[in-house]
C-alpha positions in Angstrom: -10.5 -13.5 3.9 -9.7 -10.5 1.7 -8.8 -7.1 2.9 -7.1 -4.0 1.5 -4.2 -2.2 3.2 -4.1 1.6 2.6 -0.6 3.0 3.4 0.0 6.8 3.1 3.1 7.9 1.1 4.8 9.5 4.1 4.7 6.1 6.0 6.6 4.5 3.1 9.2 7.4 3.1 9.5 7.0 6.9 10.2 3.3 6.4 12.8 3.9 3.7 14.6 6.6 5.9 14.6 4.2 8.8 16.1 1.3 6.8 18.8 3.5 5.3 19.7 5.1 8.7 19.7 1.6 10.3 22.1 0.3 7.6 24.5 3.2 8.2 24.3 2.6 11.9 25.1 -1.1 11.6 28.0 -0.4 9.2 29.4 2.2 11.7 29.0 -0.3 14.7 30.6 -3.1 12.8 33.3 -1.1 10.9 34.6 1.1 13.6 35.9 0.4 17.0 33.3 2.3 19.0 33.0 2.2 22.8 30.1 0.2 24.2 28.3 3.4 25.4 28.3 4.8 21.8 27.0 1.6 20.4 24.2 1.6 23.0 23.4 5.2 22.2 23.2 4.5 18.4 20.9 1.5 19.0 18.7 3.6 21.4 18.3 6.3 18.8 17.3 3.7 16.2 14.7 2.1 18.5 13.3 5.6 19.3 13.0 6.3 15.6 11.0 3.2 15.0 8.8 3.7 18.1 8.1 7.3 17.2 7.2 6.2 13.6 4.8 3.6 14.9 3.1 6.0 17.3 2.8 8.7 14.6 1.3 6.1 12.1 -1.1 4.9 14.7 -2.1 8.4 15.8 -2.6 9.8 12.3 -4.1 6.7 10.8 -1.3 6.2 8.4 -2.1 2.5 7.8 -5.6 1.3 7.5 -7.0 -2.2 7.0 -10.3 -2.2 5.0 -12.5 -5.0 3.8 -13.6 -4.6 0.2 -17.3 -3.6 0.0 -18.2 -6.5 -2.4 -16.7 -9.1 -0.2 -18.9 -8.4 2.8 -22.2 -8.0 0.9 -22.1 -11.1 -1.4 -19.5 -13.7 -0.7 -18.6 -15.6 -3.8 -18.6 -19.4 -3.4 -16.3 -21.7 -5.3 -17.8 -22.9 -8.6 -20.5 -20.2 -8.6 -20.5 -18.2 -12.0 -19.5 -14.6 -11.7 -21.9 -11.9 -12.9 -20.7 -10.0 -15.9 -21.8 -6.5 -16.9 -24.0 -6.4 -20.0 -24.5 -3.6 -22.5 -26.7 -3.4 -25.5 -25.3 -2.7 -28.9 -26.8 0.8 -29.0 -24.5 1.8 -26.1 -21.6 1.7 -28.5 -23.0 4.2 -31.0 -22.4 7.9 -31.0 -25.5 9.9 -30.2 -27.2 11.7 -33.1 -25.1 10.4 -36.1 -25.6 6.7 -35.4 -22.0 6.1 -36.2 -20.2 3.3 -34.3 -17.3 3.9 -32.0 -15.8 0.7 -33.2 -13.7 0.6 -36.4 -15.5 -0.3 -39.7 -15.8 -3.9 -40.7 -14.6 -3.4 -44.3 
């Protein structure tokens, strides 16, 4: 089963900011002697950040799963030859002057 995932740029930035802020929070929790209440507050803020990001992405359609149009119309079976696009030789000539777009054969 093939599908395409469309992710908006602001979703990627939200993810990057969340990872960076999470790393800073973990460093502060492990590196400093913080009271338990401050640790819980920092973890609560991090959880709220990720929940808010998920709700905004869901509400705005920031991430979409799409099936490719060709996959649903004609499924390709294993061993079946693929169709290739064909062009006549006249498609590669400039109109009017009958000169080729390809380099000369000399």
